C-alpha positions as CSV (number, residue, x, y, z in Angstrom):
1,M,17.6,-36.5,21.1
2,A,20.3,-34.2,20.0
3,R,20.3,-36.0,16.5
4,G,16.5,-35.5,16.3
5,L,16.9,-31.8,17.1
6,V,19.4,-31.4,14.3
7,V,17.4,-33.3,12.2
8,A,14.9,-31.2,12.7
9,I,16.6,-28.3,12.0
10,L,18.1,-29.3,8.6
11,L,14.6,-30.5,7.6
12,T,13.2,-26.8,8.5
13,S,16.6,-25.2,6.6
14,W,16.1,-27.3,3.4
15,V,12.3,-26.8,3.2
16,P,11.9,-24.6,-0.2
17,A,10.0,-21.2,0.0
18,V,6.4,-21.5,0.0
19,S,4.3,-19.7,-2.5
20,A,1.1,-19.6,-0.5
21,H,-0.5,-16.2,0.8
22,S,-2.3,-15.2,3.9
23,G,-5.9,-15.7,2.2
24,P,-7.8,-16.3,-0.6
25,P,-8.3,-13.3,-3.3
26,Y,-11.7,-11.7,-2.7
27,P,-14.3,-9.7,-5.0
28,V,-14.1,-5.8,-4.8
29,I,-16.4,-5.4,-7.3
30,S,-19.0,-7.7,-8.9
31,D,-20.5,-7.4,-12.0
32,R,-20.5,-3.8,-12.1
33,V,-21.8,-2.4,-15.5
34,I,-19.2,0.3,-16.9
35,G,-20.3,1.8,-19.9
36,P,-20.2,-1.3,-22.7
37,Y,-18.7,-3.5,-20.3
38,V,-19.6,-5.7,-17.2
39,L,-16.7,-6.0,-14.7
40,S,-15.5,-7.9,-12.1
41,I,-12.4,-7.5,-9.9
42,W,-10.7,-9.7,-6.9
43,T,-7.7,-8.9,-5.2
44,D,-5.2,-10.2,-3.1
45,P,-3.5,-6.9,-2.1
46,D,-0.4,-7.8,-0.2
47,A,2.1,-5.0,0.7
48,T,5.7,-5.4,0.8
49,D,8.4,-3.2,2.0
50,D,10.8,-3.9,-0.8
51,G,8.7,-2.6,-3.7
52,S,8.2,-6.2,-5.1
53,A,4.6,-6.4,-7.1
54,A,2.8,-8.3,-4.3
55,G,-0.8,-6.6,-4.6
56,Q,-2.5,-8.5,-7.1
57,F,-5.7,-8.1,-9.3
58,W,-7.7,-10.3,-11.4
59,V,-10.5,-8.6,-13.6
60,I,-13.1,-10.2,-15.6
61,V,-14.3,-8.2,-18.4
62,R,-17.4,-8.8,-20.9
63,P,-19.4,-6.8,-23.2
64,A,-22.8,-5.9,-21.1
65,A,-24.5,-6.5,-24.6
66,Q,-25.5,-10.5,-24.5
67,G,-23.9,-12.1,-27.8
68,T,-21.6,-9.3,-28.3
69,K,-17.7,-10.7,-28.8
70,L,-15.2,-8.9,-26.7
71,P,-12.9,-7.2,-29.4
72,D,-9.2,-8.2,-29.7
73,D,-8.1,-4.3,-28.8
74,T,-9.9,-4.2,-25.6
75,Q,-7.3,-3.1,-23.0
76,V,-7.8,-3.4,-19.3
77,I,-5.4,-1.0,-17.0
78,V,-5.2,-1.3,-13.2
79,A,-4.0,1.4,-11.1
80,V,-3.7,2.0,-7.4
81,A,-2.7,4.8,-5.1
82,P,-2.4,5.2,-1.4
83,I,-5.3,7.1,0.1
84,D,-3.8,7.6,3.9
85,R,-0.6,8.8,2.8
86,D,1.8,10.2,0.5
87,G,3.3,7.6,-1.8
88,E,3.7,6.8,-5.6
89,A,0.7,5.4,-7.6
90,H,1.1,2.7,-9.6
91,R,-0.4,1.3,-12.6
92,G,-0.2,-1.4,-15.6
93,V,-2.1,-3.1,-18.5
94,A,-4.2,-6.2,-16.7
95,L,-3.0,-9.4,-19.1
96,S,-4.9,-12.1,-20.5
97,V,-4.9,-15.5,-18.3
98,D,-4.3,-18.3,-20.3
99,G,-5.4,-16.7,-23.6
100,D,-8.8,-15.8,-22.4
101,P,-9.8,-12.5,-23.4
102,F,-12.3,-12.1,-20.7
103,R,-9.9,-13.1,-17.5
104,R,-6.9,-10.4,-16.7
105,F,-4.5,-10.4,-14.2
106,I,-2.0,-7.8,-13.1
107,A,0.4,-7.5,-10.1
108,L,1.3,-4.0,-8.4
109,P,3.3,-2.6,-5.4
110,L,1.8,-1.7,-2.7
111,E,4.4,-0.3,-0.7
112,H,2.7,-0.4,3.0
113,E,-0.1,-1.7,5.0
114,G,-3.1,0.7,4.6
115,M,-5.8,2.1,2.1
116,F,-5.7,2.4,-1.3
117,A,-7.5,3.4,-4.4
118,A,-7.7,1.0,-6.9
119,A,-9.2,1.8,-10.6
120,A,-9.8,0.0,-13.7
121,T,-10.2,1.8,-16.9
122,V,-11.4,-0.6,-20.2
123,T,-10.8,0.6,-23.3
124,G,-11.9,-0.7,-27.0
125,A,-13.6,-1.0,-29.8
126,L,-16.9,-1.5,-28.4
127,G,-16.1,2.1,-26.0
128,N,-14.6,3.0,-22.5
129,G,-15.4,2.6,-19.0
130,S,-13.7,2.6,-15.5
131,V,-14.7,2.0,-12.1
132,E,-12.8,2.8,-8.9
133,T,-12.8,1.1,-5.5
134,T,-10.5,0.9,-2.7
135,V,-8.7,-1.9,-1.0
136,S,-7.2,-2.3,2.2
137,A,-3.4,-3.6,2.1
138,T,-1.9,-6.2,4.5
139,Y,1.3,-7.6,4.6
140,D,1.3,-11.4,4.1
141,L,1.1,-13.0,7.3
142,R,3.5,-16.4,6.7
143,P,6.2,-16.7,9.3
144,A,9.7,-16.5,8.5
145,R,11.3,-19.9,7.7
146,W,13.7,-19.5,10.5
147,L,11.0,-19.1,12.9
148,L,9.6,-22.7,11.9
149,A,12.4,-23.8,13.4
150,V,12.1,-21.7,16.9
151,Y,8.3,-23.0,16.8
152,L,9.2,-26.6,16.1
153,I,12.2,-27.0,18.8
154,P,9.8,-27.4,21.8
155,F,7.8,-30.1,20.3
156,V,10.8,-31.8,19.2
157,L,12.4,-31.7,22.8
158,V,9.5,-33.2,24.3
159,G,9.3,-35.9,21.6
160,G,12.6,-36.7,22.2
161,L,11.9,-36.7,26.3
162,W,9.1,-38.9,25.7
163,L,11.1,-41.4,23.7
164,T,14.0,-41.4,25.9
165,L,11.2,-42.6,28.6
166,I,9.8,-45.2,26.8
167,V,13.5,-46.8,25.6
168,K,14.4,-46.6,29.6
169,R,11.0,-48.5,30.4
170,R,11.7,-51.0,27.8
171,R,15.4,-51.6,28.8
172,A,13.9,-51.7,32.7
173,G,11.0,-54.3,31.4
174,G,8.5,-51.8,33.1
175,V,6.6,-52.0,29.4
176,S,5.0,-55.2,28.1
177,G,5.0,-56.0,24.7
178,G,1.0,-55.7,23.7
179,R,-1.0,-55.8,26.6
């Protein structure tokens, strides 16, 4: 049983960090016409205490006029600012994803859990447009890796106890092979 516990602890300390999040991205704006563009924004607004850029924003931008090409100089700027308390505003240019000019991505810091104003501004040869919305930032709900070991210990102990009972019964002749 002690070996099983040691193996479980070693396995949980060896597991590489997982890059999952507490939920899938969700739309905050869907196909809204802003000037000469149609814009959709999806977000996964994770808050962090260390200032890392965990607030993720995906922007889909396309021309409002059918058959119009999106000019190469089109730029999407995303900005976030806390609504519920004082704090620093952050902004940056959303870059194209996999070379697709319609899909853009940016990650910005959201330093606390709470409400943030989010704005997207599109500029380019077709003209300018902007849109505002709000997002509710929450902390990523993944437990710390060391907690995995804490949660796993009761199961390992019960499993070890169960295996010990099975082995004792077999040695005592109390359990037959397949009947």
